[in-house]
N, C-alpha and C positions, 0 to 999 in steps of 0.2 A: 504494500500500500504506500510505502514511502521510500524515497531514494537516498535520503541522507538526513543528517542532523547538523544544525549550526548551534554551537554553544558560545554564548557571549557572557563574560563575567564582568560585573560592575560592583562598586562598593555598596550601593543601596538602591532602593526603588526610586528615590528622587533622581538619582543619577541616570537611571534607566529612562525615566520619563523625559528628562532633559535631553538625553542623547537622541531618543526616537522622535522628538518633536523639533529637533534642530533643523534649520534650513539646509545644512550640509548633508544630513541624512536624507531628508525629503527629496532633495535634488539629485542625490547620488544613489546610494544603495536602494532606497525605497523605490525610486523611479525605475531602477533596473530589475527589481525582483520579478515583475510579470514576464520578463524575458526568459526566465528559467524555472519559475515555480508557479504552481497552481495555488494562488493565495487563499482560495476558498477551502482548501484541504490542509492548510498549514496548522499544525498543533503547536501552541505556545504554552510553556510552563515557566512561570516566574517562581524561582525556588531559592532556598537557602541551602548551600552545600554543607554537608556533614562528611568530612574526609575521615574515613576509617583507616585508610592505608594510602600512603603516597611516598614513593622512593625519591631519593635525591635526583634532580634533573640530570646530573652527570652520569647517572647509572642507566638512563633511558636510551633505548635505540632510537634512531631518527624517526622511524615510523612504527606505530604500535597498532594493535587491534583492540577495538572497543566494542563491548556488548552493552547496549543501552536498552533497558526494559522500562517502559512506561506503564506504571501500575496504579490501580484504583483499589481502595480498601474494600473489604467485605461489607456488604449491606448490614447496617445495624452497629457497626464498629465506629466509635468516635474517632475524630482526627487525632486527638491526643493519645488515645490508646494505640492507634495505628502507628503513629510516628515513634512512640516509645517502644512498642514491640519490634518494629522494623530495625531500629537502631540498637537497642539493648539486647534483644534476644536473637533475632535473625542475623544481624550484622556479624557477630562473632562466628556464626556458622559459615557465612560467605567468606570470611577471612581465612578459613581453613582450605579453600580451593587451591590446589597445586598450581604454581606458576603465576598466580595473581600478582600483578605489579602495582595496581592502584584500585581502590574501591571508594567511591563517593556515592552517598545517598543524597539526592537532591529533593528536599522536602518543599512542597508547594507552600508559598507564603500566604499569610492571612488574607492579603488583598485578592488572591485567586478565588476566594469564597465570597467576596463582597457582593457579587452579582449573581449568586447562585452556586450550585454545585459544579465544579470544574470537571472535565472529562478524566483528569488524572490527578492523583494526590502526590505523585512524585516520579522520579526517574532513578533507577539503579544503574550506575556506570561502573562496569568492571573492565579493567584494561590488562592486556596480556602482550607479550613480546611478539607473538606470531599467531596465525590462525591455528596452527598445530597445537600450540600451548592452550588456546581456548578450547579446542575440541577435546584435548586431554583432560582439562578441568571438568568439562561437561560430562565426560564419561567416567569420572572418578566417583568412588563411594561418597566422598565429602559432598558432592553435588547430588548424585542420584539417590543416595540413601538418607541424606540429612537435609541439605539446603532446599532442594526442589520440593520434597514432600512438605516441608515446613511452610513453604510459600502458600500452600492452600489454607493455612491457619489464618492468614490475615489479608491475602490478596484475592480480589475478584478476578479469577483467571479468564472469565468471559470477555473482559474489557481490556486486558493487558495485551501489549504487543512489544516485540523486541526487534531491534535493528542491530546488525553486526556490521561494523564499518572499519575502514582503515582511517586512522587519525591523521589529519593534516593540520598542523598548527600554523596559523597565519601570523599571529603576533605572540 
């Protein structure tokens, strides 16, 4: 359903609003987006990163593989319970995946809920050196017997989707 992901990091939501309303953005990137993206299908998640694992930049290969899972909490589960479970219970399970180089949970900000229920509560970003390392992790007991089954405890799997991509850092 999707061909890629753009991740943009900024200090706070005010900075985001300023950047995306600036004349430079409006005349530049925003004007160009219809040339390559179906803007009606774009999914946006404003989130706060919770970095559970990040190795030093000098240890990173130039190109890495990233698995991004867009997730929604189970019906009836509060946001606070969802975020707490994901970070404190499920997070350590994911950290046990072999070959994992980075793990960031991107928790949707309060502003995402101000106009109703957003389609996703967050994004799980797992980074590996190679596609082989990712497949090895997904075939491991740490994933198949522990992390994957635990996901059904707090994630609505009917609405989740995952993108596997090669990471290209621009800045």
